C-alpha positions as a printed Julia matrix, in Angstrom:
214×3 Matrix{Float64}:
   0.0     0.0    0.0
   1.46    3.32  -1.02
   1.17    6.52   0.98
   3.04    9.35   2.61
   5.13    8.67   5.7
   5.76   11.71   7.82
   7.35   13.08  10.94
   6.89   16.76  10.07
   3.65   16.85  12.08
   3.51   16.06  15.8
   2.96   12.33  15.25
   4.89    9.87  13.11
   2.17    8.75  10.72
   1.09    7.34   7.38
  -1.33    9.05   5.03
  -2.83    7.08   2.17
  -4.93    9.37  -0.04
  -8.1     8.55  -1.87
  -8.08    9.39  -5.6
  -9.5    12.83  -4.76
  -8.56   13.47  -1.1
 -10.6    16.65  -0.72
 -13.83   14.88  -1.77
 -13.44   11.76   0.38
 -13.97   11.09   4.08
 -10.86   10.35   6.13
 -10.49    7.42   8.51
  -8.31    8.3   11.5
  -6.77    4.93  12.37
  -5.71    4.59  16.01
  -3.79    1.46  16.95
  -3.75   -0.5   20.19
  -0.87   -0.82  22.66
   2.28   -1.96  20.9
   0.99   -1.08  17.44
   2.23    1.56  15.06
   1.17    3.66  12.1
   1.08    0.63   9.79
  -1.07   -1.72  11.87
  -4.59   -0.61  10.95
  -4.02    0.43   7.33
  -5.33   -2.91   5.94
  -8.34   -2.67   8.25
  -9.05    0.88   7.13
  -8.87   -0.1    3.48
 -11.23   -3.01   4.14
 -13.7    -0.89   6.09
 -14.01    1.95   3.59
 -11.94    1.6    0.39
 -12.97    5.05  -0.86
 -11.6     6.9    2.18
  -8.34    8.68   2.9
  -6.4     6.88   5.62
  -4.58    8.87   8.31
  -2.73    6.63  10.73
  -0.62    8.2   13.52
   1.67    6.39  15.93
   1.1     6.91  19.64
   3.73    9.18  21.22
   3.99    7.42  24.59
   6.11    4.32  25.19
   5.22    1.65  27.74
   8.09   -0.83  28.04
   9.01    0.08  24.47
   5.44   -0.29  23.15
   3.75    2.75  21.57
   0.56    4.01  23.17
  -1.51    7.14  22.8
  -1.39    8.04  26.51
   0.07    6.76  29.75
  -1.63    4.47  32.19
  -0.83    3.9   35.84
  -2.0     0.28  35.84
  -4.21   -1.98  33.74
  -7.39    0.02  33.17
  -6.16    2.97  35.27
  -5.37    5.97  33.08
  -3.04    8.89  33.77
  -5.69   11.58  33.43
  -3.27   14.48  33.11
  -1.4    12.74  30.31
  -4.68   11.72  28.66
  -5.77   15.37  28.5
  -2.41   16.41  27.07
  -2.3    13.66  24.43
  -5.93   14.16  23.44
  -5.21   17.83  22.79
  -2.11   16.93  20.78
  -4.09   14.49  18.66
  -6.82   17.06  18.02
  -4.21   19.55  16.82
  -2.57   16.86  14.67
  -5.85   16.19  12.86
  -6.29   19.85  11.99
  -2.68   20.25  10.87
  -2.77   17.08   8.78
  -5.92   18.27   7.02
  -4.05   21.38   5.88
  -0.95   19.44   4.83
  -2.77   16.71   2.9
  -5.8    18.66   1.72
  -8.61   16.54   3.17
 -11.84   17.84   4.68
 -11.31   18.26   8.43
 -15.08   18.03   8.94
 -15.27   14.49   7.52
 -12.85   12.65   9.83
 -14.07    9.36  11.29
 -12.01    7.71  14.01
 -11.45    3.96  13.86
  -9.73    2.95  17.08
  -8.84   -0.36  18.65
  -8.26   -0.76  22.42
  -5.92    2.07  23.49
  -6.68    3.8   20.19
 -10.4     3.47  20.83
  -9.91    4.98  24.28
  -8.24    8.14  22.99
 -10.88    8.38  20.27
 -13.52    8.29  23.02
 -11.59   11.01  24.84
 -11.62   13.1   21.64
 -15.39   12.7   21.4
 -15.82   13.84  25.0
 -13.43   16.81  24.84
 -13.01   17.82  21.18
 -16.24   16.57  19.58
 -15.97   18.87  16.56
 -12.79   17.1   15.45
 -14.71   13.93  14.53
 -17.72   13.33  12.31
 -18.17    9.94  13.97
 -16.21    7.01  15.37
 -15.94    3.24  15.28
 -14.63    2.19  18.68
 -13.41   -1.39  18.92
 -13.05   -2.64  22.5
 -13.01    0.79  24.19
 -13.16    1.7   27.86
 -14.51    4.81  29.55
 -11.51    7.18  29.4
 -13.01    9.51  32.01
 -16.41   10.83  33.06
 -16.69   14.54  32.22
 -18.28   16.97  34.65
 -20.37   18.25  31.76
 -21.21   16.13  28.75
 -20.45   17.59  25.32
 -23.09   18.06  22.67
 -22.93   14.97  20.44
 -26.35   15.43  18.85
 -26.91   12.68  16.26
 -23.17   12.04  16.0
 -22.86    8.38  14.9
 -20.77    6.07  17.06
 -20.2     2.33  16.58
 -18.92    0.24  19.5
 -17.7    -3.33  19.11
 -17.26   -5.31  22.32
 -16.64   -8.87  23.5
 -18.75  -10.49  26.18
 -15.65  -12.37  27.35
 -13.17   -9.51  27.1
 -10.78   -9.91  30.08
  -9.64   -6.28  29.83
 -12.94   -4.43  29.43
 -15.83   -5.36  31.76
 -19.23   -5.36  30.09
 -20.46   -2.76  32.59
 -17.7    -0.4   31.46
 -18.76   -0.75  27.83
 -22.38   -0.14  28.73
 -21.37    2.92  30.76
 -19.49    4.39  27.79
 -22.4     3.77  25.43
 -24.7     5.38  27.99
 -22.51    8.49  28.25
 -22.55    8.94  24.5
 -26.31    8.41  24.28
 -26.89   10.88  27.1
 -24.81   13.38  25.14
 -27.13   12.89  22.16
 -25.07   10.54  19.98
 -26.54    7.76  17.84
 -24.83    4.68  19.27
 -24.76    1.25  17.69
 -23.4    -1.3   20.17
 -22.43   -4.73  18.86
 -21.72   -7.53  21.33
 -19.99  -10.73  20.28
 -18.96  -13.79  22.26
 -15.2   -13.22  21.92
 -12.56  -11.56  24.04
 -10.33   -8.53  23.43
  -9.22   -9.51  19.91
 -10.97   -8.17  16.85
 -13.45  -10.6   15.32
 -14.68  -10.93  11.75
 -18.18  -10.28  13.05
 -17.4    -6.83  14.41
 -15.25   -5.88  11.42
 -18.13   -6.78   9.11
 -20.56   -4.86  11.3
 -18.29   -1.79  11.35
 -17.93   -2.02   7.58
 -21.71   -2.12   7.15
 -22.09    0.8    9.57
 -19.6     2.9    7.59
 -21.03    1.87   4.23
 -24.49    2.97   5.37
 -23.14    6.51   5.16
 -24.25    7.73   8.57
 -20.9     9.46   9.08
 -20.43   10.75   5.54
């Protein structure tokens, strides 16, 4: 897969343009712990072949593994670092739109695990940066004092009933926060664990293809 590789913006990243970047939506691909800017490119192409793909690498290292923000323990997030990194990612999206010429108002996050968590944080703090999001195995990043306005913003959540890292109650809480904020949430449960399944990938693909975010 061809595409631009860059370090001139705040994040090391890959950008794979659609034939006409300015007319296409852009998938913001956010990897899980230990991933990098290449990991989700095949998934992005599978989910929406007509989209631009913008795939940054997380700027935090945990035992040498890239992440998008620090954590203090499994499931316990460094809230100060989360706020900092969420703001950095929001600025990166805007800067990348200017560099690559895509529409900053048509960016859809596709995040897995740690990537899904920072995408959820973006939705709760910088909702205008995203037209929608597909969150695969996310957790509640934090509970805001005041919910943002997410009126009819489409959000897909894929979750495993037997996920050892994300309790079902946490997933339900996150979906509830988004719904309370006015978002249109589609929550898909499957019988698996924390790994991506064909079922949720197909469901996310159908959700994107339905055009709710476009």
